[in-house]
C-alpha positions as CSV (number, residue, x, y, z in Angstrom):
1,M,-1.2,-55.7,60.8
2,A,-3.8,-57.8,60.0
3,R,-5.2,-57.7,56.5
4,H,-7.5,-60.6,56.5
5,L,-10.4,-60.8,59.5
6,V,-12.4,-63.6,59.9
7,L,-15.1,-63.0,62.5
8,D,-18.2,-65.3,63.5
9,E,-21.6,-63.8,63.6
10,L,-22.3,-65.1,67.4
11,Q,-18.8,-63.6,68.4
12,Q,-18.8,-61.7,71.5
13,E,-14.8,-60.7,72.2
14,P,-13.6,-58.2,69.9
15,T,-10.9,-59.1,67.1
16,L,-8.1,-56.6,67.8
17,A,-6.8,-55.1,64.7
18,E,-4.4,-52.2,63.5
19,F,-5.6,-50.0,60.4
20,D,-6.0,-46.2,59.7
21,G,-9.1,-44.1,60.8
22,D,-10.4,-43.8,57.2
23,A,-10.7,-47.7,57.5
24,A,-12.1,-48.0,60.6
25,A,-14.8,-45.1,59.6
26,L,-15.7,-46.7,56.6
27,L,-16.1,-50.2,58.3
28,N,-18.3,-49.2,60.5
29,G,-20.7,-47.4,57.9
30,S,-20.6,-50.8,56.0
31,G,-23.0,-52.4,58.6
32,L,-21.2,-55.5,58.7
33,V,-19.1,-54.9,61.9
34,S,-18.5,-52.4,64.8
35,V,-15.2,-50.5,64.9
36,Q,-14.2,-48.8,68.1
37,P,-10.8,-47.9,69.6
38,D,-9.0,-49.7,71.6
39,V,-7.1,-48.1,74.9
40,R,-4.1,-50.2,73.9
41,G,-3.8,-48.8,70.5
42,G,-5.6,-50.3,67.2
43,W,-9.5,-51.3,67.2
44,R,-11.5,-53.7,68.2
45,V,-13.5,-55.0,66.0
46,L,-17.1,-56.7,66.5
47,P,-20.1,-58.3,64.5
48,A,-22.9,-55.9,63.9
49,G,-25.7,-58.5,63.5
50,R,-24.7,-59.3,59.8
51,V,-22.6,-61.5,57.4
52,G,-20.7,-61.2,54.5
53,A,-17.6,-58.8,53.5
54,V,-16.1,-55.7,53.5
55,Q,-13.2,-54.8,51.8
56,V,-11.6,-51.4,52.3
57,G,-8.0,-51.0,50.3
58,E,-6.0,-54.1,50.9
59,L,-8.1,-54.9,54.1
60,L,-10.8,-57.7,53.8
61,V,-12.9,-58.3,56.8
62,E,-15.2,-61.2,56.9
63,V,-18.3,-62.0,59.2
64,R,-19.0,-65.8,58.6
65,P,-22.7,-67.3,59.6
66,K,-23.3,-69.7,62.5
67,S,-23.4,-73.2,62.7
68,R,-20.5,-74.0,60.3
69,V,-22.5,-72.6,57.1
70,G,-19.7,-72.6,54.6
71,L,-19.9,-70.0,51.5
72,D,-21.0,-72.3,49.2
73,R,-24.0,-73.0,51.6
74,L,-24.5,-69.1,52.1
75,L,-24.5,-68.4,48.6
76,F,-26.9,-71.3,47.9
77,L,-29.4,-69.6,50.4
78,L,-29.4,-66.0,49.2
79,G,-29.7,-67.4,45.5
80,Y,-32.5,-70.1,46.1
81,A,-34.4,-67.3,48.1
82,Q,-34.2,-65.0,45.2
83,N,-34.8,-67.9,42.9
84,P,-35.6,-71.5,43.1
85,G,-34.1,-72.5,39.9
86,F,-30.7,-71.6,41.6
87,R,-28.6,-74.7,42.0
88,P,-25.2,-75.2,44.5
89,D,-23.1,-76.3,41.8
90,E,-23.6,-72.5,40.2
91,V,-21.4,-71.3,43.0
92,A,-17.6,-72.4,43.3
93,A,-16.8,-72.2,46.6
94,S,-14.4,-73.5,49.1
95,E,-13.1,-73.1,52.7
96,D,-10.1,-71.4,51.6
97,Q,-11.6,-68.6,49.9
98,D,-12.8,-65.4,51.0
99,L,-16.3,-64.5,49.7
100,F,-15.0,-61.7,46.9
101,S,-13.0,-64.7,45.8
102,A,-15.3,-66.9,45.9
103,L,-18.1,-64.9,43.7
104,A,-15.4,-63.6,41.2
105,E,-14.6,-67.2,39.9
106,S,-18.0,-68.8,39.9
107,L,-19.3,-65.8,38.0
108,V,-16.0,-66.4,35.8
109,R,-16.7,-69.9,35.4
110,Q,-20.7,-69.8,34.8
111,G,-19.7,-66.7,32.3
112,E,-17.1,-68.7,30.2
113,R,-20.1,-71.4,29.9
114,A,-22.7,-68.9,28.6
115,L,-20.5,-67.5,26.2
116,A,-18.6,-70.4,25.1
117,R,-21.2,-70.3,21.7
118,G,-20.8,-66.6,21.6
119,A,-23.0,-63.8,23.0
120,L,-26.6,-64.6,22.8
121,S,-28.6,-62.5,20.4
122,G,-32.7,-61.6,20.4
123,Y,-35.0,-59.2,18.9
124,V,-35.5,-55.9,20.7
125,H,-38.2,-53.3,20.2
126,V,-37.2,-50.1,19.2
127,E,-38.8,-46.8,18.9
128,A,-36.8,-44.0,16.9
129,S,-36.8,-41.2,15.1
130,L,-35.5,-42.0,11.4
131,R,-35.1,-39.9,7.9
132,T,-36.1,-43.1,6.3
133,V,-38.7,-45.6,7.0
134,R,-38.0,-48.6,8.7
135,G,-40.6,-51.0,10.6
136,R,-43.7,-49.2,10.5
137,I,-44.7,-45.3,11.1
138,R,-46.1,-44.6,14.4
139,V,-48.9,-42.3,12.8
140,S,-50.3,-40.9,16.3
141,D,-47.0,-40.0,17.6
142,Q,-46.3,-38.4,14.4
143,M,-49.0,-36.1,14.1
144,S,-48.9,-35.1,18.1
145,R,-44.9,-34.7,18.0
146,R,-44.3,-33.0,14.3
147,P,-47.7,-31.6,13.0
148,G,-47.3,-30.7,9.6
149,M,-43.4,-32.1,9.1
150,L,-42.5,-35.2,6.8
151,L,-39.1,-36.0,8.2
152,P,-38.1,-37.4,10.9
153,L,-40.1,-40.2,11.1
154,E,-41.4,-41.9,14.1
155,V,-41.1,-45.2,13.3
156,S,-40.9,-48.7,15.5
157,Y,-39.1,-51.7,14.4
158,D,-37.6,-55.1,16.2
159,E,-34.0,-55.6,15.7
160,F,-31.9,-58.6,15.7
161,T,-29.2,-57.4,18.4
162,I,-27.1,-58.6,21.3
163,D,-28.1,-55.7,23.3
164,I,-30.8,-58.0,25.1
165,P,-31.8,-57.6,28.8
166,E,-29.6,-61.2,29.4
167,N,-26.2,-59.9,28.4
168,R,-26.8,-56.3,30.2
169,I,-27.8,-58.0,33.3
170,L,-24.3,-60.2,33.0
171,R,-21.8,-57.5,31.7
172,A,-22.9,-55.1,34.3
173,A,-22.2,-57.9,37.0
174,L,-18.8,-58.7,35.7
175,R,-18.0,-54.7,35.4
176,R,-18.8,-54.6,39.1
177,M,-16.6,-57.7,39.7
178,L,-13.8,-55.9,38.1
179,Q,-13.8,-52.9,40.6
180,L,-12.8,-55.2,43.5
181,P,-9.4,-54.5,44.4
182,R,-7.7,-57.8,45.8
183,L,-8.6,-60.0,42.8
184,S,-6.1,-62.5,41.5
185,A,-4.4,-61.5,37.9
186,G,-5.7,-64.5,36.6
187,I,-9.3,-64.0,37.4
188,R,-9.1,-60.3,36.6
189,G,-8.0,-61.4,33.3
190,R,-10.6,-63.7,32.6
191,L,-13.5,-61.3,34.0
192,A,-12.1,-58.3,31.5
193,H,-12.3,-61.0,28.5
194,L,-15.7,-61.9,29.3
195,D,-16.6,-58.1,29.0
196,S,-15.1,-57.5,25.6
197,Q,-16.8,-60.7,24.3
198,L,-20.0,-58.3,25.0
199,D,-18.7,-55.2,23.6
200,G,-22.1,-53.6,21.9
201,V,-24.1,-53.9,24.9
202,A,-25.2,-51.3,26.7
203,P,-24.1,-50.7,30.4
204,L,-26.8,-50.6,32.9
205,R,-26.7,-47.1,35.0
206,A,-26.1,-47.1,38.3
207,G,-29.3,-48.0,40.4
208,A,-31.5,-48.5,37.6
209,Q,-34.1,-51.9,37.9
210,L,-32.6,-54.9,36.5
211,P,-34.1,-55.3,33.2
212,A,-36.8,-58.3,33.1
213,W,-36.2,-61.4,31.4
214,S,-37.6,-64.8,31.1
215,E,-36.6,-68.5,30.8
216,S,-36.4,-70.0,27.2
217,R,-34.8,-72.7,25.4
218,A,-32.8,-70.3,23.5
219,N,-31.3,-69.0,26.9
220,A,-31.3,-72.0,29.1
221,H,-27.5,-72.3,28.7
222,Y,-27.2,-68.7,30.1
223,Q,-29.5,-68.9,32.9
224,P,-26.9,-70.2,35.9
225,A,-24.8,-67.1,34.7
226,L,-28.0,-64.5,35.1
227,R,-29.0,-66.2,38.6
228,L,-25.9,-65.4,39.9
229,A,-25.3,-62.2,38.0
230,E,-28.1,-60.8,39.9
231,L,-27.2,-62.0,43.1
232,V,-24.3,-60.1,42.5
233,L,-26.1,-57.1,41.4
234,R,-28.2,-57.1,44.0
235,N,-26.3,-57.3,47.1
236,M,-22.7,-56.4,46.3
237,S,-21.5,-52.9,45.5
238,A,-18.2,-51.6,44.7
239,E,-16.8,-47.9,44.7
240,A,-14.4,-45.2,45.8
241,G,-14.7,-44.4,49.2
242,S,-14.1,-41.8,51.4
243,G,-10.3,-40.5,51.6
244,K,-7.8,-42.8,50.1
245,H,-9.5,-46.3,50.4
246,R,-11.8,-48.3,47.6
247,V,-14.9,-49.9,49.2
248,A,-16.3,-53.5,48.1
249,S,-19.2,-54.7,50.2
250,F,-21.4,-57.9,50.1
251,V,-23.1,-57.7,53.8
252,I,-26.8,-59.3,54.1
253,N,-29.2,-59.7,56.9
254,M,-28.9,-63.3,57.5
255,A,-32.1,-63.6,59.6
256,A,-33.8,-62.1,56.6
257,V,-32.4,-64.6,54.2
258,F,-33.0,-67.4,56.4
259,E,-36.5,-66.2,56.4
260,D,-36.9,-65.9,52.4
261,F,-35.6,-69.4,51.7
262,V,-37.6,-70.9,54.3
263,T,-40.7,-69.2,52.7
264,T,-39.4,-69.8,48.7
265,A,-38.8,-73.6,49.4
266,L,-41.9,-73.9,51.6
267,K,-43.7,-72.7,48.4
268,E,-42.0,-74.9,46.1
269,A,-42.6,-78.1,48.8
270,L,-46.6,-77.1,48.7
271,A,-47.0,-76.1,45.0
272,A,-48.3,-79.8,44.6
273,A,-50.7,-79.6,47.4
274,P,-54.5,-78.3,47.2
275,G,-55.0,-75.2,48.0
276,R,-52.4,-72.4,48.1
277,T,-49.5,-71.1,49.7
278,E,-49.3,-67.0,50.9
279,P,-46.6,-65.4,52.3
280,Q,-46.4,-62.8,55.1
281,Y,-50.4,-63.7,55.7
282,R,-52.2,-60.8,57.5
283,C,-54.5,-61.8,60.1
284,F,-55.9,-59.8,63.3
285,L,-55.5,-60.8,66.8
286,D,-58.9,-59.3,68.3
287,E,-62.2,-59.0,66.7
288,P,-63.8,-55.6,65.4
289,D,-65.4,-53.7,68.3
290,G,-67.1,-51.1,65.6
291,T,-64.8,-48.4,66.5
292,R,-62.6,-46.9,64.4
293,R,-59.5,-47.7,66.9
294,P,-57.2,-49.9,64.9
295,R,-57.0,-53.7,65.5
296,V,-54.3,-55.8,66.4
297,T,-52.5,-56.8,62.7
298,M,-50.3,-59.9,62.5
299,F,-48.4,-61.0,59.5
300,A,-47.4,-64.9,59.7
301,D,-44.4,-65.5,57.6
302,V,-46.0,-68.1,55.6
303,V,-49.8,-69.9,55.6
304,H,-51.0,-72.3,53.8
305,V,-55.0,-72.1,52.9
306,I,-57.3,-74.7,51.4
307,D,-60.9,-73.5,50.5
308,G,-60.0,-70.1,51.7
309,K,-59.3,-71.8,55.4
310,P,-56.1,-71.5,56.8
311,V,-54.6,-75.0,57.8
312,A,-51.5,-74.5,58.4
313,V,-49.2,-71.7,59.9
314,F,-45.2,-71.6,59.9
315,D,-42.5,-68.9,61.4
316,A,-38.6,-68.8,60.7
317,K,-36.2,-68.1,63.6
318,Y,-32.7,-67.7,62.8
319,K,-31.9,-65.6,65.8
320,A,-31.2,-68.3,68.2
321,S,-27.6,-69.5,69.2
322,S,-28.4,-72.8,70.8
323,W,-31.2,-75.0,71.2
324,S,-31.8,-74.1,74.4
325,G,-32.2,-70.4,74.0
326,Y,-35.3,-70.0,72.2
327,P,-37.0,-67.0,73.6
328,N,-40.7,-67.5,75.2
329,A,-41.7,-65.1,72.8
330,D,-41.6,-67.1,69.9
331,Q,-44.0,-69.0,71.4
332,Y,-46.5,-66.5,72.6
333,Q,-46.3,-65.4,68.9
334,M,-47.6,-69.0,67.4
335,L,-49.7,-68.9,69.9
336,A,-51.2,-65.8,68.9
337,Y,-51.2,-66.9,65.3
338,C,-53.3,-70.4,66.1
339,T,-55.7,-68.5,67.8
340,A,-56.3,-66.1,65.3
341,L,-56.4,-68.2,62.5
342,N,-58.3,-71.1,63.9
343,V,-55.5,-73.4,63.3
344,S,-54.6,-76.1,66.3
345,R,-50.6,-76.6,65.5
346,A,-48.3,-74.2,64.1
347,W,-44.2,-74.6,62.8
348,L,-41.3,-72.8,64.3
349,V,-38.6,-73.4,61.6
350,Y,-35.3,-72.7,63.5
351,A,-31.9,-72.5,62.3
352,D,-30.3,-74.9,64.5
353,A,-29.5,-78.4,64.7
354,G,-31.5,-80.9,67.0
355,P,-34.5,-83.0,67.6
356,M,-37.9,-82.0,66.7
357,R,-40.3,-81.0,69.7
358,V,-43.5,-80.6,70.1
359,R,-44.9,-78.6,72.7
360,K,-48.4,-79.1,73.9
361,V,-49.9,-75.7,75.0
362,R,-51.8,-76.1,78.7
363,N,-55.9,-75.7,78.7
364,A,-56.0,-75.5,74.9
365,D,-55.9,-77.6,71.8
366,V,-53.1,-76.0,70.3
367,E,-49.3,-77.8,69.7
368,I,-46.2,-75.7,68.8
369,V,-43.7,-77.8,67.2
370,E,-39.8,-76.9,67.1
371,F,-38.8,-78.2,63.8
372,P,-34.6,-77.7,63.2
373,L,-33.3,-77.0,59.7
374,D,-29.8,-77.5,59.9
375,L,-28.1,-74.9,57.7
376,S,-24.9,-76.9,57.7
377,R,-26.3,-80.0,55.6
378,S,-26.2,-80.2,52.0
379,P,-28.5,-78.3,49.7
380,D,-30.5,-81.4,48.5
381,E,-30.7,-82.3,52.5
382,L,-31.8,-78.8,53.2
383,L,-35.0,-78.9,50.5
384,G,-35.4,-82.4,51.5
385,S,-36.0,-81.1,55.1
386,I,-38.2,-79.0,54.0
387,T,-40.4,-81.1,51.7
388,A,-41.1,-83.4,54.7
389,L,-41.9,-80.3,56.6
390,A,-44.4,-79.9,54.3
391,R,-46.1,-83.1,54.4
392,L,-45.9,-83.1,58.2
393,A,-47.8,-79.9,58.0
394,L,-50.7,-81.4,56.2
395,L,-51.0,-84.2,57.6
396,P,-54.1,-84.4,60.0
397,N,-53.6,-83.5,63.3
């Protein structure tokens, strides 16, 4: 019986495996794979349009991205899309690791570096009801909540403590990782040791919004661990499933990750240029006709605007599986953007390898440029390609 299945997201032939009905139901419910019974017995497992990993008891199923994108690249794209401060060396991933092992080892390494000098402390504003004066008395609260009463007192004060947002985020990620069922004893022990170093830090409630924190000199050594911890908390779940199995999942929509990465990287690359870069730029295909009927609304992935006028439009496409397989609908979409925004060139950014191609639209002063972004390249090369794209897009036609 296969206990570790690795599938390619473009795979069209099912992988045959044996596991019980509870595991099949949990895998189907994860959104990562589709599981159907096979006439010869066992189950037919196919990717369901997403990438990541689901662990059901002792069974681990992974769906890897297309184009030979390794775990380190996948986690870099995801991390950078959420925070452009994310760097590839914040992830310890090799091709012989599964996704959960790579995440756990990365979190351990960054956590150990963050806590090497002890847990970070800071001031936290506290409002409390006390029998003695501490800080200042909140007079209005005292009068409204306890009219005519001297005690307890409504006070506010600043407390120097380790129970700060940075430590809450880090501890929550460590505890979520400890819920994974197949971690090695060594990694589990290191995670538990890091958690013990944060004794006194309040746990985050399940489903609660992550507390806000800001970069500073004081927490500079924490920042790589925090960025990775936030990636874990936003994308990974680990909980008791139905029946006898424990379930952990890290499932992402690669098309959305690619779009977010391109958007974030373009905003960074265009930051020094005149004007502003706007994601999900709202525009209309048609002119108002004087009626209340709705107009045709469009949202371009990225538009750069100078002096209130759009000068460059970009759209990220992950879906194509080969250079010859791009659908005509993408070209129609970009032509519509050019027409509505009154620009003469649009940029289709594809997740693929190959040459850049310029398509001149017949009977129109419009060019649609297909710009490939090879995700198998190094992070520095990927960002360099985006920088080159930004420079080309702002050149005069």
